[in-house]
C-alpha positions in Angstrom: 7.6 -19.4 -0.8 9.2 -21.9 2.3 11.1 -19.0 3.6 8.5 -16.0 3.6 8.2 -14.0 6.4 7.5 -10.8 4.9 4.7 -9.0 2.9 5.5 -5.8 1.4 2.1 -4.3 1.0 0.6 -1.2 -1.6 -1.5 1.0 -0.1 -3.6 2.9 -2.7 -5.4 0.5 -5.2 -4.1 -2.7 -3.0 -5.8 -2.0 0.6 -7.7 1.2 0.4 -9.2 2.9 -2.6 -8.0 6.4 -2.9 -8.4 7.2 -6.6 -11.9 9.4 -6.5 -10.0 11.8 -4.3 -6.3 11.9 -5.3 -7.9 12.4 -9.1 -10.0 15.5 -7.8 -7.3 16.7 -5.7 -5.0 16.8 -8.8 -7.9 18.8 -10.7 -8.2 21.2 -8.1 -4.7 22.3 -7.7 -4.7 22.3 -11.4 -7.8 24.8 -11.4 -6.2 27.2 -9.1 -2.3 26.9 -10.8 -4.3 27.8 -14.5 -2.9 24.1 -15.8 -5.0 21.7 -17.7 -8.0 20.5 -15.6 -7.6 16.7 -16.6 -9.9 14.3 -17.8 -10.6 11.9 -14.2 -9.4 8.6 -16.6 -6.3 10.1 -17.4 -5.5 11.1 -14.5 -6.2 7.4 -12.8 -3.4 6.4 -14.8 -0.6 8.2 -13.0 -1.8 6.6 -9.7 1.3 4.5 -8.3 3.8 6.1 -10.2 6.2 9.1 -9.1 4.0 12.2 -8.3 5.8 14.3 -10.4 5.0 13.1 -13.2 1.9 13.9 -13.6 2.6 17.7 -13.0 4.6 17.6 -15.6 3.0 15.9 -18.0 -0.2 18.4 -17.0 3.1 21.3 -17.9 3.8 22.8 -14.5 7.0 25.0 -14.7 7.7 22.7 -11.2 6.5 19.9 -10.7 8.2 18.3 -7.5 7.0 22.0 -5.8 3.5 21.2 -7.2 4.1 17.3 -5.4 4.6 19.4 -2.4 1.7 21.6 -2.6 -0.3 18.8 -3.5 1.4 16.6 -0.3 0.5 19.6 2.3 -3.0 20.8 0.6 -5.1 17.5 -0.5 -2.6 14.5 1.8 -4.1 15.5 4.8 -7.6 15.1 3.1 -7.1 11.8 2.0 -7.0 9.6 4.8 -11.0 10.3 5.5 -11.9 10.5 1.6 -10.6 6.5 0.8 -12.5 3.4 1.6 -10.9 0.1 2.6 -10.5 -2.4 -0.3 -13.3 -5.5 -0.4 -11.5 -8.3 1.6 -8.8 -6.4 3.0 -9.2 -6.6 6.8 -9.5 -10.2 7.4 -6.9 -11.1 4.6 -4.4 -9.0 6.6 -5.8 -10.5 9.9 -5.2 -14.6 8.3 -1.4 -13.0 6.7 -0.5 -12.2 10.3 -1.8 -15.6 11.3 0.3 -17.1 8.8 2.9 -15.7 10.6 4.2 -13.3 8.2 5.2 -9.4 9.3 3.5 -6.8 7.1 4.6 -3.4 6.3 3.2 -0.7 3.5 5.3 0.7 1.0 3.8 3.7 -0.9 3.7 6.5 -2.6 2.2 8.3 -0.3 3.8 10.3 2.2 4.2 8.3 5.4 2.2 10.7 7.4 -0.8 10.5 5.2 -0.4 6.4 4.4 -0.3 6.5 8.9 -3.4 8.7 9.2 -5.0 6.2 6.5 -4.0 2.7 8.0 -5.3 4.6 12.0 -8.3 5.7 10.7 -9.6 2.3 8.9 -8.3 0.4 11.6 -5.5 -1.5 9.5 -2.7 -0.6 11.6 -2.4 -2.8 14.3 -1.1 -5.2 11.5 1.1 -3.5 10.1 4.6 -3.5 11.6 6.8 -1.3 9.4 5.3 2.0 7.2 7.7 3.8 4.6 6.7 7.1 2.2 8.1 8.6 -0.3 9.6 11.1 1.9 11.3 8.4 3.7 13.7 7.6 0.9 15.6 8.7 -2.2 13.0 7.4 -5.1 9.3 6.7 -5.6 8.4 3.6 -7.1 9.3 2.0 -9.5 12.9 2.9 -8.1 13.0 -0.1 -5.2 14.3 2.3 -2.2 10.7 1.8 -0.2 10.6 -2.0 -0.6 14.7 -1.9 0.7 13.8 0.5 3.5 10.6 -1.6 4.7 12.8 -4.7 4.4 16.2 -2.9 5.9 13.4 -1.8 9.1 11.8 -5.3 9.7 15.5 -7.0 9.6 14.4 -9.5 6.4 16.4 -10.4 3.0 14.7 -9.8 -0.5 14.3 -13.4 -0.6 12.0 -14.0 2.3 9.5 -11.3 0.8 6.6 -10.7 -1.3 5.6 -7.4 -2.4 1.6 -7.2 -3.5 0.9 -4.3 -5.8 -2.0 -3.0 -8.3 0.6 -1.0 -10.3 3.4 -1.8 -12.9 5.2 0.3 -10.3 5.0 -2.3 -7.7 6.4 -4.6 -10.2 9.1 -3.0 -11.3 10.2 -1.9 -8.1 9.9 -5.6 -6.4 11.9 -6.6 -9.9 14.8 -4.1 -9.0 15.1 -4.8 -5.3 15.3 -8.7 -6.1 11.7 -10.3 -4.8 9.2 -11.4 -6.1 5.8 -9.7 -6.5 2.2 -10.2 -6.7 -0.3 -8.1 -8.6 -3.7 -7.5 -7.3 -6.6 -6.0 -9.8 -9.2 -3.8 -8.3 -6.9 -1.0 -8.5 -5.0 0.6 -11.9 -3.1 -2.2 -13.1 -4.8 -4.6 -15.5 -4.1 -8.3 -15.1 -2.2 -7.9 -18.8 -0.2 -4.8 -17.9 0.5 -6.4 -14.2 2.2 -9.5 -16.1 3.4 -7.7 -18.9 6.1 -6.0 -16.2 6.6 -9.1 -14.6 4.0 -10.2 -11.6 4.6 -13.8 -10.8 1.2 -14.4 -9.5 -2.2 -12.4 -10.2 -4.7 -11.9 -7.3 -8.0 -11.6 -9.2 -10.4 -10.8 -6.2 -8.2 -8.2 -4.4 -6.1 -8.8 -1.5 -8.8 -11.1 -0.3 -6.8 -13.9 -2.7 -3.7 -14.0 -0.7 -3.8 -15.9 2.3 -5.0 -19.2 0.8 -2.4 -18.7 -2.4 0.3 -18.2 0.3 -0.7 -21.4 1.9 -0.9 -23.1 -1.5 2.5 -22.3 -2.4 4.1 -22.8 0.7 2.1 -26.3 0.4 3.2 -26.9 -3.1 0.0 -27.0 -4.5 -1.2 -25.3 -7.2 -2.3 -21.5 -6.7 -5.3 -20.8 -7.5 
């Protein structure tokens, strides 16, 4: 942890809560396209995974086309319809005060992610934002993480990923860096630990600065 200089952050479920807006958007497009209108709880299980997977599961003939339709129709609405999760604003300021560079690595499109960060007042703390549209494959592939590290001139051994889904943990493992799971989003403690999360932030991102300080000092992480 002494070499740590970069923290990569997931967006939805880690920094902001957009679950309701995403689910409502999927249900709206499903209804328009004559696809099954799935229950919200089932749809939430897909948040953070490659977006085409939910459309394939709903039986869409062109899952990738539906993914693009969602990005065009619903993506621009998400920034105004999500909320910053408790403790996030203070946590990002504290992480920057620890001389850490912050980047967002997300399954959202870059434009939607940047618009969200700007609208919610978090953008000034984030050095780099990489969305799925900038890489060949979304999480759980490591591409968005590796792209963010490259933009910051950092290596995996200088970085930590923090996210709320198994896909975040799997992407970090594939990129060669540790991942801490954060509760309050999609993933449960058991699912995040099963995926390989090295530590669980039980009370959201707000616990990250103290946990990093504890690791740096050699103390037991709370």
